[in-house]
ROGU-841887 format. One line per 4 residues: number of its first residue (from 1); their letters; for each residue x, y, z of C-alpha. Coordinates in Angstrom, 3 decimals, decimal comma. Last residue first. Layout:
NUM) A) X:Y:Z ~ ...
***
This chain:
81) WNGR) -11,648:-11,018:-9,107 ~ -13,200:-9,495:-12,188 ~ -15,490:-6,933:-10,348 ~ -15,940:-4,895:-13,322
77) AGGK) -14,721:-1,753:-12,012 ~ -11,516:-3,446:-10,797 ~ -10,391:-6,891:-9,675 ~ -6,916:-8,026:-9,506
73) ATSG) -3,661:-6,515:-8,161 ~ -0,358:-8,365:-8,867 ~ 1,268:-5,392:-10,307 ~ 4,897:-5,604:-11,341
69) QAPA) 5,717:-2,043:-11,165 ~ 5,423:0,629:-13,853 ~ 7,282:3,825:-13,178 ~ 5,424:6,487:-11,346
65) PEGA) 3,752:9,056:-13,346 ~ 5,483:12,369:-14,009 ~ 4,551:15,501:-11,899 ~ 8,137:16,088:-10,774
61) THHA) 6,736:15,587:-7,269 ~ 6,427:11,554:-7,892 ~ 9,782:11,133:-9,216 ~ 11,542:12,918:-6,104
57) TLGA) 9,960:10,713:-3,928 ~ 6,938:10,832:-1,910 ~ 6,735:8,459:1,290 ~ 7,677:11,012:3,617
53) PNAS) 5,171:13,340:2,673 ~ 2,455:10,631:3,597 ~ -1,265:12,571:3,563 ~ 0,153:14,301:0,415
49) WWVP) -1,060:17,475:-0,898 ~ -0,036:19,107:-4,116 ~ -0,914:22,648:-4,395 ~ -1,487:24,312:-7,719
45) AYGW) -1,099:28,353:-7,992 ~ -4,134:30,178:-7,965 ~ -6,206:31,982:-10,499 ~ -8,509:29,065:-11,693
41) EQGP) -10,435:30,448:-14,666 ~ -14,232:29,519:-14,536 ~ -15,609:26,746:-16,224 ~ -17,020:25,073:-13,010
37) RYRV) -17,700:27,999:-10,592 ~ -15,331:29,127:-7,767 ~ -17,242:31,150:-5,306 ~ -17,229:34,965:-4,548
33) IRTA) -18,710:35,419:-0,948 ~ -21,883:37,939:-1,247 ~ -24,320:35,041:-0,826 ~ -23,278:33,968:2,622
29) KQRL) -23,720:37,778:3,733 ~ -27,248:38,117:2,187 ~ -28,732:35,626:4,728 ~ -29,739:32,303:3,570
25) TLLA) -28,158:29,913:5,829 ~ -28,903:32,011:9,170 ~ -32,794:32,426:7,875 ~ -32,919:28,453:7,180
21) IVGY) -31,603:27,958:10,556 ~ -34,160:30,170:12,028 ~ -36,634:28,488:10,338 ~ -35,858:25,008:10,980
17) IALP) -36,128:25,945:14,811 ~ -39,227:27,808:14,498 ~ -40,662:24,785:12,743 ~ -39,442:22,521:15,627
13) ILAF) -41,272:24,806:17,964 ~ -44,548:24,979:16,080 ~ -45,033:21,329:15,581 ~ -44,350:19,322:18,604
9) VLVT) -44,636:21,697:21,623 ~ -47,269:23,772:19,911 ~ -49,358:21,244:18,536 ~ -49,192:19,235:22,013
5) EVIT) -50,176:22,530:23,540 ~ -53,030:23,113:21,188 ~ -54,235:19,659:21,514 ~ -54,192:20,128:25,614
1) M) -52,023:18,429:28,322
***
């Protein structure tokens, strides 16, 4: 295997693959999509999602905080365990 073949296989072919992927991601079609930017008005209705819909109660869905229960959890951001 010559040096030219080695450079072709290990350098130019991978660079060509990266180039094709870059062109596909940067094409004009992707830039025409209207995207939400921070600070813009959000024109859609709020959607509440829960991984466990059966665990929701009427109190949780009313938008109010859950009632405080005797919590025995320790720790936190400071790591005071």
